Short mmCIF file of the C-alpha atoms (twelve columns), coordinates in Angstrom:
data_MODEL
# 
_entry.id   MODEL 
# 
loop_
_atom_site.group_PDB 
_atom_site.id 
_atom_site.type_symbol 
_atom_site.label_atom_id 
_atom_site.label_alt_id 
_atom_site.label_comp_id 
_atom_site.label_asym_id 
_atom_site.label_seq_id 
_atom_site.Cartn_x 
_atom_site.Cartn_y 
_atom_site.Cartn_z 
_atom_site.pdbx_PDB_model_num 
ATOM 1   C CA . MET A 1   -0.036  -0.002 0.002   1 
ATOM 2   C CA . ILE A 2   1.501   3.400  -0.936  1 
ATOM 3   C CA . PRO A 3   1.697   5.751  1.992   1 
ATOM 4   C CA . THR A 4   -0.263  9.003  1.779   1 
ATOM 5   C CA . PRO A 5   2.100   11.961 1.357   1 
ATOM 6   C CA . VAL A 6   2.124   14.460 4.347   1 
ATOM 7   C CA . ILE A 7   2.543   17.329 1.753   1 
ATOM 8   C CA . GLN A 8   1.211   17.194 -1.743  1 
ATOM 9   C CA . THR A 9   0.685   20.145 -4.164  1 
ATOM 10  C CA . ASP A 10  -0.683  20.304 -7.635  1 
ATOM 11  C CA . GLN A 11  0.386   23.324 -9.770  1 
ATOM 12  C CA . LEU A 12  0.480   25.495 -6.649  1 
ATOM 13  C CA . ARG A 13  0.921   29.197 -7.486  1 
ATOM 14  C CA . LYS A 14  1.359   32.501 -5.769  1 
ATOM 15  C CA . SER A 15  1.508   35.846 -7.516  1 
ATOM 16  C CA . TYR A 16  2.032   39.383 -6.121  1 
ATOM 17  C CA . GLY A 17  0.786   41.489 -8.961  1 
ATOM 18  C CA . ARG A 18  2.894   40.520 -11.996 1 
ATOM 19  C CA . PHE A 19  5.560   38.808 -9.891  1 
ATOM 20  C CA . GLU A 20  5.121   34.991 -9.592  1 
ATOM 21  C CA . ALA A 21  6.762   33.890 -6.246  1 
ATOM 22  C CA . VAL A 22  5.729   30.227 -6.716  1 
ATOM 23  C CA . ARG A 23  4.992   28.829 -10.226 1 
ATOM 24  C CA . GLY A 24  3.211   25.553 -10.804 1 
ATOM 25  C CA . LEU A 25  4.648   23.706 -7.799  1 
ATOM 26  C CA . ASP A 26  4.212   20.036 -7.701  1 
ATOM 27  C CA . LEU A 27  5.495   18.655 -4.326  1 
ATOM 28  C CA . CYS A 28  5.102   15.240 -2.916  1 
ATOM 29  C CA . VAL A 29  6.659   14.759 0.474   1 
ATOM 30  C CA . GLN A 30  6.513   11.223 1.920   1 
ATOM 31  C CA . PRO A 31  5.843   10.512 5.601   1 
ATOM 32  C CA . ASN A 32  8.444   9.425  8.142   1 
ATOM 33  C CA . ARG A 33  11.295  11.062 6.385   1 
ATOM 34  C CA . ILE A 34  13.440  14.179 6.782   1 
ATOM 35  C CA . THR A 35  12.987  16.347 3.583   1 
ATOM 36  C CA . GLY A 36  15.435  19.161 3.057   1 
ATOM 37  C CA . PHE A 37  13.916  22.157 1.120   1 
ATOM 38  C CA . LEU A 38  16.656  24.109 -0.679  1 
ATOM 39  C CA . GLY A 39  16.801  27.316 -2.751  1 
ATOM 40  C CA . ALA A 40  18.294  30.766 -2.802  1 
ATOM 41  C CA . ASN A 41  16.818  33.805 -1.158  1 
ATOM 42  C CA . GLY A 42  13.696  34.701 -3.136  1 
ATOM 43  C CA . ALA A 43  13.363  31.212 -4.547  1 
ATOM 44  C CA . GLY A 44  9.797   30.899 -3.040  1 
ATOM 45  C CA . LYS A 45  10.538  28.608 -0.067  1 
ATOM 46  C CA . SER A 46  9.029   30.709 2.666   1 
ATOM 47  C CA . THR A 47  5.968   31.673 0.459   1 
ATOM 48  C CA . THR A 48  5.397   27.909 -0.121  1 
ATOM 49  C CA . ILE A 49  5.536   27.039 3.512   1 
ATOM 50  C CA . LYS A 50  3.101   29.939 4.371   1 
ATOM 51  C CA . MET A 51  0.667   28.656 1.770   1 
ATOM 52  C CA . LEU A 52  0.922   25.149 3.171   1 
ATOM 53  C CA . LEU A 53  0.077   26.446 6.619   1 
ATOM 54  C CA . GLY A 54  -2.798  28.584 5.594   1 
ATOM 55  C CA . MET A 55  -0.985  31.796 6.447   1 
ATOM 56  C CA . ILE A 56  -1.412  33.167 2.854   1 
ATOM 57  C CA . ARG A 57  -3.846  32.092 0.195   1 
ATOM 58  C CA . PRO A 58  -2.596  30.513 -3.067  1 
ATOM 59  C CA . SER A 59  -3.266  32.322 -6.422  1 
ATOM 60  C CA . GLY A 60  -3.914  29.002 -8.068  1 
ATOM 61  C CA . GLY A 61  -3.487  25.280 -7.927  1 
ATOM 62  C CA . SER A 62  -4.261  23.141 -4.846  1 
ATOM 63  C CA . GLY A 63  -2.481  21.291 -1.989  1 
ATOM 64  C CA . THR A 64  -2.893  19.084 1.010   1 
ATOM 65  C CA . VAL A 65  -1.028  18.736 4.283   1 
ATOM 66  C CA . LEU A 66  -1.750  15.581 6.276   1 
ATOM 67  C CA . GLY A 67  -4.619  14.919 3.936   1 
ATOM 68  C CA . ARG A 68  -6.320  18.261 4.662   1 
ATOM 69  C CA . LYS A 69  -6.893  20.840 1.927   1 
ATOM 70  C CA . ILE A 70  -4.769  24.023 2.490   1 
ATOM 71  C CA . ASP A 71  -7.396  26.257 0.818   1 
ATOM 72  C CA . ASP A 72  -10.267 25.059 3.091   1 
ATOM 73  C CA . GLU A 73  -10.231 27.127 6.305   1 
ATOM 74  C CA . ARG A 74  -11.869 24.417 8.513   1 
ATOM 75  C CA . GLN A 75  -9.611  21.691 7.325   1 
ATOM 76  C CA . SER A 76  -6.520  23.955 7.527   1 
ATOM 77  C CA . VAL A 77  -7.309  24.722 11.140  1 
ATOM 78  C CA . ASP A 78  -7.716  21.031 11.853  1 
ATOM 79  C CA . MET A 79  -4.419  20.213 10.094  1 
ATOM 80  C CA . ARG A 80  -2.482  22.804 12.232  1 
ATOM 81  C CA . ARG A 81  -3.354  20.840 15.341  1 
ATOM 82  C CA . SER A 82  -1.030  18.127 14.163  1 
ATOM 83  C CA . VAL A 83  1.647   20.375 12.601  1 
ATOM 84  C CA . ALA A 84  4.518   22.170 14.568  1 
ATOM 85  C CA . TYR A 85  6.085   25.150 12.721  1 
ATOM 86  C CA . VAL A 86  9.219   27.107 13.517  1 
ATOM 87  C CA . SER A 87  9.349   30.317 11.399  1 
ATOM 88  C CA . GLU A 88  12.423  32.103 10.143  1 
ATOM 89  C CA . ASP A 89  11.921  35.004 12.503  1 
ATOM 90  C CA . LYS A 90  11.061  32.888 15.616  1 
ATOM 91  C CA . ARG A 91  8.355   35.234 16.793  1 
ATOM 92  C CA . LEU A 92  7.532   34.663 20.472  1 
ATOM 93  C CA . TYR A 93  5.755   36.757 23.161  1 
ATOM 94  C CA . ALA A 94  8.688   38.899 24.234  1 
ATOM 95  C CA . TYR A 95  7.152   39.938 27.590  1 
ATOM 96  C CA . MET A 96  6.999   36.435 28.902  1 
ATOM 97  C CA . THR A 97  9.770   34.419 30.516  1 
ATOM 98  C CA . VAL A 98  10.926  31.103 29.184  1 
ATOM 99  C CA . GLU A 99  8.975   29.287 31.885  1 
ATOM 100 C CA . GLN A 100 5.727   31.101 31.261  1 
ATOM 101 C CA . ILE A 101 5.717   30.637 27.399  1 
ATOM 102 C CA . ILE A 102 6.372   26.959 28.055  1 
ATOM 103 C CA . ARG A 103 3.547   26.650 30.490  1 
ATOM 104 C CA . PHE A 104 1.242   28.750 28.214  1 
ATOM 105 C CA . THR A 105 1.890   26.703 25.150  1 
ATOM 106 C CA . ARG A 106 1.802   23.341 27.011  1 
ATOM 107 C CA . ALA A 107 -1.922  24.082 28.000  1 
ATOM 108 C CA . PHE A 108 -3.028  23.791 24.340  1 
ATOM 109 C CA . TYR A 109 -1.697  20.312 23.860  1 
ATOM 110 C CA . PRO A 110 -3.022  17.365 25.910  1 
ATOM 111 C CA . ASP A 111 -0.213  14.959 24.648  1 
ATOM 112 C CA . TRP A 112 2.567   17.490 25.513  1 
ATOM 113 C CA . ARG A 113 5.825   15.565 26.253  1 
ATOM 114 C CA . LYS A 114 7.100   16.893 29.578  1 
ATOM 115 C CA . ASP A 115 10.157  14.444 29.201  1 
ATOM 116 C CA . VAL A 116 11.125  16.245 26.006  1 
ATOM 117 C CA . GLU A 117 10.558  19.635 27.450  1 
ATOM 118 C CA . ARG A 118 12.759  18.692 30.426  1 
ATOM 119 C CA . ASP A 119 15.572  17.271 28.372  1 
ATOM 120 C CA . LEU A 120 15.630  20.149 25.917  1 
ATOM 121 C CA . LEU A 121 15.660  22.788 28.644  1 
ATOM 122 C CA . LYS A 122 18.744  21.107 30.040  1 
ATOM 123 C CA . THR A 123 20.414  20.394 26.594  1 
ATOM 124 C CA . TYR A 124 19.794  23.950 25.336  1 
ATOM 125 C CA . GLU A 125 20.562  25.549 28.691  1 
ATOM 126 C CA . LEU A 126 17.553  27.740 28.552  1 
ATOM 127 C CA . PRO A 127 17.161  29.962 31.637  1 
ATOM 128 C CA . PRO A 128 13.530  29.540 32.903  1 
ATOM 129 C CA . ASP A 129 13.233  32.977 34.624  1 
ATOM 130 C CA . ARG A 130 14.643  35.048 31.832  1 
ATOM 131 C CA . LYS A 131 12.368  37.305 29.669  1 
ATOM 132 C CA . ILE A 132 12.281  36.376 26.006  1 
ATOM 133 C CA . ARG A 133 13.185  39.856 24.954  1 
ATOM 134 C CA . SER A 134 16.489  39.457 26.715  1 
ATOM 135 C CA . LEU A 135 17.516  36.214 25.007  1 
ATOM 136 C CA . SER A 136 19.935  36.119 22.147  1 
ATOM 137 C CA . LYS A 137 18.784  35.108 18.680  1 
ATOM 138 C CA . GLY A 138 20.217  31.737 19.115  1 
ATOM 139 C CA . MET A 139 18.492  31.129 22.526  1 
ATOM 140 C CA . ARG A 140 15.195  32.194 21.040  1 
ATOM 141 C CA . THR A 141 15.725  29.720 18.274  1 
ATOM 142 C CA . LYS A 142 16.285  26.972 20.794  1 
ATOM 143 C CA . LEU A 143 13.180  28.010 22.791  1 
ATOM 144 C CA . ALA A 144 11.014  27.909 19.524  1 
ATOM 145 C CA . LEU A 145 12.423  24.439 18.798  1 
ATOM 146 C CA . LEU A 146 11.609  23.300 22.289  1 
ATOM 147 C CA . LEU A 147 7.909   24.474 21.854  1 
ATOM 148 C CA . ALA A 148 7.561   22.674 18.536  1 
ATOM 149 C CA . LEU A 149 9.396   19.394 19.590  1 
ATOM 150 C CA . SER A 150 7.512   18.950 22.817  1 
ATOM 151 C CA . ARG A 151 4.197   18.891 21.111  1 
ATOM 152 C CA . ARG A 152 4.386   15.500 19.571  1 
ATOM 153 C CA . PRO A 153 3.576   16.674 16.162  1 
ATOM 154 C CA . LYS A 154 2.915   14.371 13.175  1 
ATOM 155 C CA . LEU A 155 4.660   16.846 10.900  1 
ATOM 156 C CA . LEU A 156 7.336   19.444 11.811  1 
ATOM 157 C CA . ILE A 157 7.946   22.334 9.378   1 
ATOM 158 C CA . LEU A 158 10.984  24.485 9.834   1 
ATOM 159 C CA . ASP A 159 12.087  27.611 8.082   1 
ATOM 160 C CA . GLU A 160 15.813  28.219 8.497   1 
ATOM 161 C CA . PRO A 161 15.895  26.522 11.862  1 
ATOM 162 C CA . GLY A 162 19.678  26.948 12.305  1 
ATOM 163 C CA . ASP A 163 19.586  30.664 11.930  1 
ATOM 164 C CA . GLY A 164 21.465  32.343 14.897  1 
ATOM 165 C CA . LEU A 165 22.861  29.053 16.257  1 
ATOM 166 C CA . ASP A 166 26.554  28.522 16.897  1 
ATOM 167 C CA . PRO A 167 28.173  25.281 15.773  1 
ATOM 168 C CA . CYS A 168 27.373  23.564 19.084  1 
ATOM 169 C CA . GLY A 169 23.756  24.697 18.778  1 
ATOM 170 C CA . VAL A 170 23.598  23.443 15.298  1 
ATOM 171 C CA . GLU A 171 24.771  20.014 16.318  1 
ATOM 172 C CA . GLN A 172 22.191  19.917 19.031  1 
ATOM 173 C CA . LEU A 173 19.443  20.967 16.503  1 
ATOM 174 C CA . LEU A 174 20.503  18.136 14.041  1 
ATOM 175 C CA . GLU A 175 20.510  15.487 16.800  1 
ATOM 176 C CA . SER A 176 16.923  16.689 18.001  1 
ATOM 177 C CA . LEU A 177 15.592  16.500 14.375  1 
ATOM 178 C CA . VAL A 178 17.021  12.946 13.911  1 
ATOM 179 C CA . ALA A 179 15.708  11.675 17.286  1 
ATOM 180 C CA . GLN A 180 12.212  13.245 16.376  1 
ATOM 181 C CA . SER A 181 12.175  11.593 12.898  1 
ATOM 182 C CA . SER A 182 13.072  8.232  14.579  1 
ATOM 183 C CA . GLN A 183 9.876   8.495  16.639  1 
ATOM 184 C CA . GLY A 184 7.736   8.839  13.566  1 
ATOM 185 C CA . THR A 185 7.599   12.655 12.937  1 
ATOM 186 C CA . SER A 186 7.830   13.767 9.395   1 
ATOM 187 C CA . ILE A 187 10.127  16.701 8.977   1 
ATOM 188 C CA . PHE A 188 10.201  19.344 6.159   1 
ATOM 189 C CA . PHE A 189 12.774  22.085 6.605   1 
ATOM 190 C CA . SER A 190 14.362  24.783 4.564   1 
ATOM 191 C CA . SER A 191 17.978  25.803 5.083   1 
ATOM 192 C CA . HIS A 192 20.867  27.478 3.433   1 
ATOM 193 C CA . GLN A 193 23.284  25.333 5.398   1 
ATOM 194 C CA . ILE A 194 23.666  22.611 2.704   1 
ATOM 195 C CA . ALA A 195 26.287  20.624 4.519   1 
ATOM 196 C CA . ASP A 196 23.877  20.266 7.580   1 
ATOM 197 C CA . VAL A 197 21.116  19.275 5.278   1 
ATOM 198 C CA . GLU A 198 23.225  16.692 3.681   1 
ATOM 199 C CA . ARG A 199 24.065  15.048 6.997   1 
ATOM 200 C CA . ILE A 200 20.445  14.249 8.040   1 
ATOM 201 C CA . ALA A 201 17.999  14.525 5.062   1 
ATOM 202 C CA . ASP A 202 16.438  11.502 3.451   1 
ATOM 203 C CA . ASN A 203 15.070  13.482 0.551   1 
ATOM 204 C CA . ILE A 204 16.015  16.768 -1.197  1 
ATOM 205 C CA . CYS A 205 13.774  19.168 -3.050  1 
ATOM 206 C CA . ILE A 206 15.292  22.244 -4.794  1 
ATOM 207 C CA . LEU A 207 13.141  25.239 -5.613  1 
ATOM 208 C CA . ASP A 208 14.598  27.885 -8.050  1 
ATOM 209 C CA . LYS A 209 12.590  30.977 -9.195  1 
ATOM 210 C CA . GLY A 210 9.410   29.462 -7.838  1 
ATOM 211 C CA . ARG A 211 9.688   26.130 -9.605  1 
ATOM 212 C CA . LEU A 212 10.762  22.688 -8.421  1 
ATOM 213 C CA . ILE A 213 13.886  21.628 -10.260 1 
ATOM 214 C CA . MET A 214 14.842  18.569 -8.272  1 
ATOM 215 C CA . ASP A 215 13.087  16.040 -6.111  1 
ATOM 216 C CA . ALA A 216 15.344  13.098 -5.224  1 
ATOM 217 C CA . SER A 217 16.455  10.921 -2.410  1 
ATOM 218 C CA . MET A 218 19.855  11.425 -0.887  1 
ATOM 219 C CA . ASP A 219 20.658  7.753  -1.485  1 
ATOM 220 C CA . ASP A 220 20.075  8.206  -5.199  1 
ATOM 221 C CA . LEU A 221 22.109  11.258 -5.327  1 
ATOM 222 C CA . ARG A 222 25.006  9.794  -3.555  1 
ATOM 223 C CA . GLN A 223 24.925  6.768  -5.889  1 
ATOM 224 C CA . SER A 224 24.641  8.575  -9.200  1 
ATOM 225 C CA . TYR A 225 26.568  11.889 -9.044  1 
ATOM 226 C CA . ARG A 226 30.345  11.664 -9.636  1 
ATOM 227 C CA . GLN A 227 33.209  13.962 -10.321 1 
ATOM 228 C CA . VAL A 228 35.574  12.272 -12.895 1 
ATOM 229 C CA . THR A 229 39.076  13.806 -13.202 1 
ATOM 230 C CA . LEU A 230 41.120  12.649 -16.172 1 
ATOM 231 C CA . VAL A 231 44.712  13.424 -17.223 1 
ATOM 232 C CA . PHE A 232 45.956  12.864 -20.824 1 
ATOM 233 C CA . SER A 233 49.200  13.063 -22.555 1 
ATOM 234 C CA . GLU A 234 47.245  14.528 -25.502 1 
ATOM 235 C CA . LEU A 235 43.886  16.166 -24.474 1 
ATOM 236 C CA . PRO A 236 40.923  14.935 -26.590 1 
ATOM 237 C CA . ALA A 237 38.126  17.302 -27.620 1 
ATOM 238 C CA . GLU A 238 35.407  18.075 -25.025 1 
ATOM 239 C CA . ARG A 239 32.735  16.850 -27.522 1 
ATOM 240 C CA . GLU A 240 34.161  13.262 -27.230 1 
ATOM 241 C CA . PHE A 241 32.813  13.242 -23.543 1 
ATOM 242 C CA . GLN A 242 29.421  14.681 -24.228 1 
ATOM 243 C CA . LEU A 243 27.770  11.480 -23.031 1 
ATOM 244 C CA . ALA A 244 24.444  10.783 -21.346 1 
ATOM 245 C CA . GLY A 245 24.643  12.052 -17.686 1 
ATOM 246 C CA . VAL A 246 27.473  14.603 -18.288 1 
ATOM 247 C CA . GLU A 247 26.503  17.834 -16.713 1 
ATOM 248 C CA . ARG A 248 29.718  19.882 -17.121 1 
ATOM 249 C CA . ILE A 249 33.184  19.571 -18.620 1 
ATOM 250 C CA . ARG A 250 36.167  21.751 -17.828 1 
ATOM 251 C CA . THR A 251 39.686  21.455 -19.181 1 
ATOM 252 C CA . CYS A 252 42.944  22.871 -18.004 1 
ATOM 253 C CA . GLY A 253 46.220  21.983 -19.603 1 
ATOM 254 C CA . TYR A 254 46.264  18.164 -19.921 1 
ATOM 255 C CA . GLN A 255 43.521  17.717 -17.332 1 
ATOM 256 C CA . MET A 256 39.834  17.306 -17.908 1 
ATOM 257 C CA . SER A 257 37.168  17.492 -15.114 1 
ATOM 258 C CA . VAL A 258 33.771  15.794 -15.785 1 
ATOM 259 C CA . PHE A 259 30.790  16.434 -13.504 1 
ATOM 260 C CA . ALA A 260 28.114  13.845 -14.107 1 
ATOM 261 C CA . SER A 261 24.782  12.843 -12.678 1 
ATOM 262 C CA . GLY A 262 25.153  9.387  -13.856 1 
ATOM 263 C CA . ASN A 263 26.909  7.100  -16.332 1 
ATOM 264 C CA . ALA A 264 30.291  7.432  -14.658 1 
ATOM 265 C CA . GLU A 265 31.298  3.912  -16.053 1 
ATOM 266 C CA . ALA A 266 30.949  5.119  -19.619 1 
ATOM 267 C CA . ILE A 267 32.948  8.191  -18.979 1 
ATOM 268 C CA . VAL A 268 35.798  6.013  -17.593 1 
ATOM 269 C CA . GLU A 269 35.632  3.759  -20.602 1 
ATOM 270 C CA . ARG A 270 35.780  6.622  -23.012 1 
ATOM 271 C CA . ALA A 271 38.799  8.071  -21.110 1 
ATOM 272 C CA . ARG A 272 40.550  4.659  -21.486 1 
ATOM 273 C CA . ASP A 273 39.814  4.747  -25.309 1 
ATOM 274 C CA . PHE A 274 41.739  8.016  -25.381 1 
ATOM 275 C CA . HIS A 275 44.528  6.507  -23.284 1 
ATOM 276 C CA . ALA A 276 44.007  8.541  -20.108 1 
ATOM 277 C CA . THR A 277 47.194  8.540  -17.967 1 
ATOM 278 C CA . CYS A 278 45.199  9.078  -14.742 1 
ATOM 279 C CA . ILE A 279 41.540  8.428  -13.875 1 
ATOM 280 C CA . ASP A 280 40.000  9.506  -10.573 1 
ATOM 281 C CA . VAL A 281 36.360  9.060  -9.772  1 
ATOM 282 C CA . THR A 282 35.016  10.753 -6.559  1 
ATOM 283 C CA . PRO A 283 31.554  11.145 -4.941  1 
ATOM 284 C CA . VAL A 284 30.044  14.677 -5.208  1 
ATOM 285 C CA . ALA A 285 28.879  16.794 -2.216  1 
ATOM 286 C CA . LEU A 286 25.271  18.049 -2.028  1 
ATOM 287 C CA . ARG A 287 26.578  21.665 -2.152  1 
ATOM 288 C CA . ASP A 288 28.071  20.984 -5.696  1 
ATOM 289 C CA . ILE A 289 24.996  19.033 -6.742  1 
ATOM 290 C CA . TYR A 290 22.794  22.020 -5.710  1 
ATOM 291 C CA . LEU A 291 25.049  24.584 -7.469  1 
ATOM 292 C CA . GLN A 292 25.217  22.671 -10.752 1 
ATOM 293 C CA . THR A 293 21.453  22.041 -10.716 1 
ATOM 294 C CA . VAL A 294 20.548  25.711 -10.162 1 
ATOM 295 C CA . ARG A 295 23.126  26.905 -12.877 1 
ATOM 296 C CA . ARG A 296 21.725  24.392 -15.396 1 
ATOM 297 C CA . ASN A 297 18.159  25.572 -14.633 1 
# 
């Protein structure tokens, strides 16, 4: 039986006058996975998330979150009872203390996990008696994460969750997300920290100029993408290596560098046909895959 996607959109669009922030977006996010949502500033990530949560209305198309229609007010309200959201700006009631906002938020959720609250208070070193207005940006981020993770959500949506965190805080964040995923929570998060996304994500979606240009599993990306570095005593023409899967070719002196999304074996065989003196095949980091995909688009 095919599982029902936790997020699904069909030609979702959002326009502001003549400007199209999101253009015909077809997303399909599977349950029980960590999905990284990548894209440059202005690509449409935050706009997409706000449409999914009913914070802004789509200009066209449709979508569901946890099976509820995002453009139906009653269904959207019902959906948000099972979704925890951490926004990019981490807005919290500044006049409250840490302890007060935890107690206030806890009252809305009968299945609030006090064990998670207690553990994260200690791990994040949050001062219970401090006013939120006096907290650093990083501490406010940690508090927002505590409020989201303690709710026992079915779906956790985060917009730049690592913003303001130091390296230790980022490590704590990643550990928290992996732990939450292992307990059955689906996670959908946008981030500019591609190396961090690569460490924990099961799936990658890349948005560029409002369009989805990649939707793939990290396992598939790791298996298919390769950087092939070749050295020749007499450099062949680049056209000889324009094979299926070749995304980019660069030459310098007697060296040729081939960036491929697949078919690395055929590239190696072609290099042997031209008597390459050195052949080096290496995996490609997600950052390089992202940059090449956006450039190609």
